[in-house]
C-alpha positions in Angstrom: 17.5 -47.0 -23.1 19.0 -48.2 -19.8 18.5 -46.3 -16.6 21.7 -46.1 -14.5 21.7 -45.8 -10.7 24.1 -43.6 -8.9 24.8 -43.0 -5.2 26.0 -39.6 -3.9 27.2 -38.4 -0.5 26.1 -35.3 1.2 28.8 -34.7 3.8 28.4 -31.5 5.9 30.6 -30.5 8.8 30.8 -27.2 10.6 28.3 -25.7 8.1 30.4 -26.7 5.0 29.6 -29.2 2.2 32.4 -31.5 1.0 32.5 -31.4 -2.8 34.7 -32.7 -5.6 36.5 -29.9 -7.4 36.5 -30.4 -11.1 38.3 -28.7 -14.0 37.3 -29.4 -17.6 36.9 -27.4 -20.8 38.6 -24.3 -19.2 36.1 -24.2 -16.4 36.0 -25.1 -12.7 32.9 -26.6 -11.1 31.9 -28.8 -8.2 30.0 -32.1 -7.8 29.0 -34.4 -4.9 31.2 -37.4 -4.2 29.8 -40.7 -5.5 29.0 -42.4 -8.7 27.6 -45.2 -10.6 26.3 -48.4 -9.1 28.1 -51.5 -10.6 26.3 -54.7 -11.3 25.8 -56.7 -8.1 26.5 -53.8 -5.8 24.0 -52.3 -3.4 23.8 -48.5 -3.4 25.6 -48.4 0.0 28.5 -50.5 -1.4 28.7 -48.3 -4.5 28.8 -45.1 -2.4 31.5 -46.5 0.0 33.6 -47.6 -3.0 33.2 -44.2 -4.8 34.1 -42.2 -1.7 37.2 -44.3 -1.1 38.2 -43.6 -4.7 37.3 -39.9 -4.9 37.9 -38.5 -1.5 40.1 -41.2 0.0 37.9 -41.8 3.0 35.5 -44.3 4.5 32.0 -42.9 5.1 29.2 -43.7 7.5 26.0 -43.7 5.4 22.9 -42.2 7.0 19.5 -41.3 5.7 18.4 -40.9 2.1 17.6 -37.2 1.7 17.3 -36.6 -2.0 16.4 -38.5 -5.2 17.2 -36.8 -8.5 16.7 -37.9 -12.0 18.8 -36.8 -14.9 17.2 -37.2 -18.3 19.9 -35.9 -20.6 17.7 -34.9 -23.5 16.0 -32.3 -21.3 19.2 -30.3 -20.4 21.8 -28.0 -21.9 24.2 -30.9 -22.7 21.5 -32.8 -24.7 23.9 -33.0 -27.7 26.2 -35.2 -25.6 23.8 -36.8 -23.1 20.6 -37.3 -25.1 20.9 -41.1 -24.4 21.5 -40.6 -20.6 18.9 -41.4 -18.0 20.3 -41.6 -14.5 18.6 -41.8 -11.0 20.8 -40.5 -8.2 20.2 -41.4 -4.6 21.8 -38.9 -2.2 22.6 -39.9 1.3 23.7 -38.0 4.4 27.1 -39.2 5.2 29.9 -38.7 7.8 33.5 -39.0 6.8 35.9 -41.0 8.9 38.7 -38.5 9.4 41.1 -41.3 10.4 40.9 -42.6 6.8 40.6 -39.2 5.1 43.3 -38.6 2.5 43.6 -37.9 -1.2 41.5 -40.1 -3.4 43.1 -43.0 -5.1 41.1 -43.1 -8.3 40.0 -39.6 -9.1 37.3 -38.9 -11.7 38.3 -37.5 -15.0 38.8 -33.8 -14.5 38.9 -34.0 -10.7 41.5 -31.8 -9.2 40.7 -32.2 -5.5 38.1 -31.7 -2.9 36.8 -28.5 -1.2 34.7 -27.7 1.8 32.1 -25.1 0.6 30.1 -23.1 3.1 26.4 -24.0 2.9 25.4 -20.3 3.1 27.6 -19.6 0.0 26.4 -22.5 -2.2 24.7 -20.1 -4.6 28.1 -18.5 -5.4 29.6 -21.8 -6.5 28.9 -23.8 -9.7 27.8 -26.9 -8.0 26.0 -29.5 -10.2 23.2 -30.1 -10.2 22.7 -26.3 -9.8 19.0 -26.7 -8.7 20.1 -28.9 -5.8 21.9 -26.0 -4.1 18.6 -24.5 -2.9 17.4 -27.9 -1.7 20.6 -28.4 0.3 20.4 -24.9 1.8 16.7 -25.4 2.7 17.5 -28.8 4.3 20.2 -27.4 6.6 18.2 -24.2 7.4 14.9 -25.7 8.3 14.8 -29.4 7.3 12.0 -28.7 4.9 12.6 -30.0 1.4 11.2 -32.7 -0.8 13.0 -36.0 -1.1 12.2 -36.4 -4.8 13.6 -33.3 -6.5 12.9 -34.5 -10.0 14.7 -34.1 -13.3 16.9 -31.2 -12.4 20.3 -29.9 -13.5 
């Protein structure tokens, strides 16, 4: 089994988190911008590329604030993801509004982007679901672990 690295952006402005809005299998949900690291890329290069593709913007990458593992066989989609093992590195980012537009290479199922109020995160289906409380805690008091483990 191969472990795949992924870089994700946590972009917050005016108390709102920028998320990709997805629609698949008759359901709407949200995920963070970002994606898989390609061979030869650094995590920062991967994140910049993914943000250009998905949100149509350049980003300024800041601190690493969360590391999450996803071991597919431990979660509800084990029938489809039992082979998956991914480590996600989540960085604080700022979006360059001069370059902000619609993405050029949207993910499968992506129907747009949306700014979600941090205080209302628990009302949204944002994956990984367990990350919602960590994001809220980080913005409320800065107290949260960097390694959040194998969560979904």
